Residue, then its C-alpha position, 0 to 999 in steps of 0.5 A: m543488507l545495508p542500504i546501497d551507497f551511491d557514487s557521484k554519478q548516481r547521486s546526480w541521477y538520484s537528485f533528478i529522480v527525487f525532484f521528478f517524483k516530488v513533482g509527481t507526488g507532492p511534498i512528502q511531509i504532511t501535517s494533520p488537517m484535523a482538529s487540535v494537535e497535542l504532543e507529549e513525550t512517552p517513556s515507551e518505545t513510542v516516541r510521541k503521541v498525537e491525539v486529535n480530539g473534539g475539544g479545544g486546542g491548547g498551547g500558547g507561546s506563539k507571538t502571532s497577531e491576534k487576527s491570525k490567532k482568531k482565524k486559526k482558532k475558527k478553522e480548528k473549531d470548524k474542523n473539530g465540530a464537523y469531525r465530532y458531529y460525524m462520530s456522534k452521528l454514528g453513535f460513539g459519543c465523545v471519541r478521539l483519533r489517536t496517532e502513535y509514532d514510533k522511533e522509525g516514523n511509522f504510525d498507527m491510527e485508531v479511535v479511542d474513547g474520550d479518556g484515551q482508552r483503546r476500543n480493542p479493534t480486531h482488523l489490522v490494515i497495513m498501508v505501504n508507500g511507493l518509490i521515494g514515498s513515506a507513511e504520510n502518503w496514506r494519511y488521508a486514506a487511513k483517516q477515512f478508514l477510521k471514520r468508516f470503521p471506528e471500532d474495528v480497524i487499526a490503520h498502520c502506515s509503514e515507514c520502514n521503506t522510505s526515500k532512498l531505502t526504496f532503492d534497496g530492492v523488493d526483497i530487502m524492502g519486503d524483509r524490512l516490512a515483514e519485521e515491521v508487521i510482526s512488531v505491530i502485531k506484537r503491539h496490538p495482540g487483540v487483532q485477528k484479521i489483516s489486510f494490505v493496501g499498497h501504492s505503486l512499488g508498495g504493491l510489489v513489496t506487499r506481495y513479497v511480504i505476504a509470502k514471507l508471513y504466510g503460514r507463520d504463527v507470530r504469536r507462538e513465536f512471541a510465546q517461545e521468545n518469552g519462554e511460555c511455549g510448551s511448559d505444560g506439555s500441551e503444545d500443538p503437534c501440527p502448528e504448520e497445518k493450523f496456520k497454513g491459510k493465514i498471514a502471520g497467524l491472522e485471517p487474511m481479508n483484503f489485498i489491494t494495490f493502487a497503480t502497481p507495476h505487477l508485470g514490471s516496467r520492462g514491457h512495451k508501453q508499461v512506462p507511459v512517459f516513454c511514449g511507446f518508443y522502443t529505443m527509450e524503453k531499451v535505454a531505460s532498461r539498460a539504465s535501470w541500475l540508477l534505481g538500485r536493485t529496485g530498478k533491476h527488479l522492475f526492469l527484470t534485469d536481475r539474475d541473482n545467483g543465476k535465478p530468474p528475475l524476482l518478479l517472475q519468481m513472485a508469479n508462482d509458488c517457490e520452494d521457500l516462499k509461497f507467493i500465489s498461495a499467500l495471495q489465494s488466502f485473501k478473500r479479496r484481491v483488488t487492483y486499482a489502475n489508471v486508464r490514462y495520465d499515469q506517466l509512471v505505470g501503464w494500464s495493463t501492468s497495473s490492472l493485470r491484463r494483456r493489452d488486447e484485453l483492456p476495455k475499449h470504452c473507459h472514459r465516463s463513470k456510470d456512478d455519480k458517487y464514484r465519478h472517476i471509477v469508469n469500469v469495475e470487473t471481476a475476473e474469474t480463475s481461468s478454466r482448464q479449457q482456457e489454459v489449454l488454449l493459452e498453452a497452445k498459443v504460447n507453444g507456437f513461439q520458441n520463447i515464452d515472453l516474461e510478461e506472459q509468464m507473470l500474467r499466467g501465474l498471477t491470474k491463477v487467482t481471481w482479481e477485481r479490476i477497478d479502472v480509474n480515469f481522471s479526465g476532465t480534472k486539473q489533477r489528471c497530470l498527477a494521476h499516479s499520486t492522485i489515485q491514492v490522494n497522496r496530498y489532499c490539497i493537490n490530489s483531492a480528485g482521488a477521494d472518491v477512489v479511496h471511498h470506493m475502496i473503503d465502501n467495498f472493504l471486507l471486515 
């Protein structure tokens, strides 16, 4: 399906929405703050390669003053030295951080040897942006992944759903991301494991895409495309069973979301900027079309072909897409949620809790290392007794609330819930983007949250 077209009325609203989100998330384009950058043209599908290394920066032609040149060189030398020392301390000697861009703007980050040779990492981490975002939003976190796991991880920051494309709907965005993930696996045939990290709307898109890729043997599909499958009569008779618990043929490890509206934005106080006023929430629900199909999905007003809202479908296994089975296949499922100051996504929808289940005292951290992590909770799958009690409670009402239905479906699997509070920091008003360190210069307070994710990451 082609991206939606906007009429003049929608364009004016779109301009306002873009302005609002840019204020909340900071400028979308970020330049790499680490070391010298060299650009070179390549004849492959990769448009350009950006290599961050431990040596001196090259390139001339700039007519800046001698003073500014010295200042720039000094800054680069400091950052290079710090980065090279960090890697050498880990015992990897002279290494480089390489970023590869493709024609669509997606980029992979991985550590290479001094001569540019890859280290054959086996764990692919797919990082997905939110509404009106881009691949650059995850640049800081991607670098931290590679500093911690230089030989094991490829961090892929998705760009297939950016800017106005994020208005196309969760399903359309998920279809695009599924194709992108397949192309990344094709470029890196040595990967064996896969993890997903999504921010805001990106968390919903990742939930959709894992259902699309659940049980698929991508490498077998590659072989069939190349005419290499079944030529010797040794084809696996039951490939579906073999890959039933895998995502795109890879072992699923971590499924992590940051400030994601898992229950949509329709419920009471699920969008804090409306201050809990029912009238404003009702008006927003009726005006959800301003965000295209994505808005209808978020506010649960979509009824395509008479089907239930998409987010409600995504809370259960469907005939063609196994949403819960795909989630269950991951070894860890984690939500990072803002307790306060997130004006776009409420605490209960991002942490998958009912409002009366929210912790009462989440203001101060108990760990100096992660000073903005105020609560860590591991949820267990509800027992049969709890389900019976809940069933009895729900049956007391004529209509089951949509939010309750989604909660019951999504909590069939275990979730780790990490609560974050930026109280006391100047960046608390930007909590929605600070939680992922969208841009370090204005969202640096969230760095401990990113490090908490990486320190608890399963390889």
